[in-house]
N, C-alpha and C positions, 0 to 999 in steps of 0.2 A: 759553171754549168750553163750551156747555151739554152736559154729559155726566153719565151716571150715576156715572162714576168720578171726577168732578171734586171739588175741595175745596169749592167753593161748594155743591154738592149735599149734601155731608156736613153742612154747617152748617144748610142750610135744611130738609133732610129728616130730619136726626138728631133724636133725642129729648134730654131733659135730660142723661142719662148721657153720651151722645156729645159733647155740647157741653162738659160739665164736664171730660171727659178732654182735649179739645182745648185748652181754656183752661189747664188745669194744665200740660200739656206745653209750651205756648207760654210760660207764665210761668217754668217751669223753664229753658227755653232762654235767655230774656232774663237771668235771674239768673246763669246760667252764663257767658254772654258778658261780663256786667258784671264778674264776679269775675276772669275770665281777663284782660281788658284792664287792670283796675286793678292786679292782681298783677304782670302783665308790665311795666307802667310802673315799679312799685316795684323790680323786679329790675334794670332798666336803670339806675335811679337809684343803687341800691346798688353796682352794678358800677363806676359812676363814682366813688363814694366809696372803693371798694377800690383803684382806681388811685391816688387821692390818698393813701391809707394807705401805699402802697408808697413814695411820695416822702417820707413823713414821716421815714423813717430817714436820708434824705440831708440833713437839716436840721442847722444848727449847734447849736441848742439846742432844748429842749422848747417854748419859746414860738414859735419859728420853725416848728417842726413842727405846732403847733396852728393856725398861720396857714394852712398848706397843707391842713389838714383842713377849713378853712372854718368858717362859723358856723351852718350848718344844724342845728337841734336834732334833726332826724330822722337825722342821720349816726351810725350805730352805732359807727363807729370813733372818732369824736370823743368820744362819750359814754363809750366804754370807756377811752380815755386819761385823761379827766377823773376817772373813777371810780377808776382805778388810782392816780392822783396823790393824790386825796383820801384813799384808804385808806392809802397809805404815810405821808402827813403825819399822819393821825389816829393811827395806831399809834405813830409815833415821838414824838409830843408828849404822849401820854396814858399815865398810869401808875396809874390808879385804876378801871379797868373790867375786866369779866370777860374780854374778848377779849385782854387782856394775857397771858393764859396761853398763847395761840397765838404762835408765832414770826411774824415779818413775812412769811415766804414763804407760810405757811398763810393768813394774814389777807388778803394781796393775792390769792391764788388764789381764796379764797372770794368776795371782792368782784367779781373779774372774772368768775367763773363765774355768779354771780347776775345780773350785767349781761347776759351772753350768753343765759342762760335766759329772761330777760324779752324780749329781742329775738327769740329763737327762737319764743316763743309768739305774738308780734305778726306775725312773718314767715309763720307757718303759718296765720294767720287766714284763713278763707274756703275753705281746701282741703277742709274737711269738707263744705262745700256741694257742691263739684264731685264728691267721692266719692259723696255721697248721690244726686246727680242721675244720675251715670254708672251706679250700681247699680240704681236704681229705675225710671228712665225706660223701659227696654225692657219691664219687666213692666206698667207702666201702659199702654204702647202695646199690649201683648199682651192686656190686659183689654179694650181697645177693639176689638181684633181678634175676640176671643171674643164680644163684644157684637154686633158686626156679623154674625158667622156665625149667632148666635141669631136676629137679625132675618131673615136669609135663610131659616132653617128655619121661622120663623113664617109668612113669606110663602108658602112652599111648602105648609105645612099648611093655611092658610086658603083657598088657591085650588085646591089639588090639582094644580097645574101647576108644573113646574120649568124653565119657559122662561127665557131670558136676561133678558127684560124684567121678569120678576117678581123676580129675585134680583140684578140688576145693581147696584141701589142699595146694598143691604146688603153685597154682596161688595166693592164699591168702598169703602165705609166701612171695612171690615175691613182692606183693603190699605193705605189711607191712614193708618190708626191705627198699623199696623205700621211703615210708613216714617217716620211722625212720631216714634215712640218711638226709633227708631234715630238719626234726625237730631238728636235732643236728647242722646242718650247718648254718641255717638261723639265730638263736640267736647269734652264734659265730661271724658271719660276721657283723651283726648289732651292737653287743657289741663292736667289734673291731673298727668300724668306729666312734661310739660315744666316746669311750675312747681316740682315736687319736685326735678328736676335743677338748675334755676336756684337754688333755695333752698339746695341742698346745696353748690353752688359758693360762694355768699355766706358760708355758715356755715364752710366750710373756710378761707376768707380771714380771717374774723373770729377763728376759733380760733388761726390762725397768728399774727395780729397780737397777740392776747391773750398767747400764749406769749412773744413777743418783749418785750411790755410787762412781763410778769412778771420776765423776766430783767433787764430794764433797771432796774426799780424796786427789785428785791431786791439785785442785785449791782453795778449800775452807776450808780445815781442818788444825787444828793445833794439832799435836800429842804430848802430854807430856810424857816423859819417866821417870819413877820412878828410884830411886837410884839403885834398884835391877835389872834394865834393863827391867822390865815388862811394857807393854804399859798401860798408864793410860787413863783417860777420854779424849775424843776428843771434842773440842769446837772450834768455835760455829757450830751449825747444820744449814747450809745454803746450800740448794741444788743448785749446779751449780754456786756457788759464784765465 
């Protein structure tokens, strides 16, 4: 519809500043939705891994438990189990390194915590983008609003008339910029909050799994070392034994 308040009119009648603001806001919106969708898919995937991690403790031995965790290298629970096994085997077979001053509990705790910290950094990647968009998009839209009002005042000053046909275009531009800024910011804020809650749930599951692994490796695991020095299968699988 051909209207002074239409989006098409804002683009055709607006100046360089108006078009730049519109492009920036649209770009921010696209980036926000891409981050939201990708991170949401990651959360669904990690929740599936968390369910498999629950079944891990119902296995007959460590090897069978690893089979239940699957072979996906992106599985943080699988990576955590492997890291704990490697740390336990390395500490028990080594006697000439600085870390031997630590007992096995501290050494395994350190290894598992480093693994969780690395995953946490990867899990939170992209959230800063949503936070930045959610906090800045309203002000960018507000700048477009002020610019549209400035155009309306210029039109009134140049013609000496304040009739609707003289100010309709600039006022429409101001209203659209306000709405566009809010339309970009609101999904970014809601998406950020939802992803933070989802990440918190995943990290709680991962920390619980790490606690059980620590108890298993420190108090309930027997690590067999092969002749070549590589860690072999860990038996038996008893959580917190």
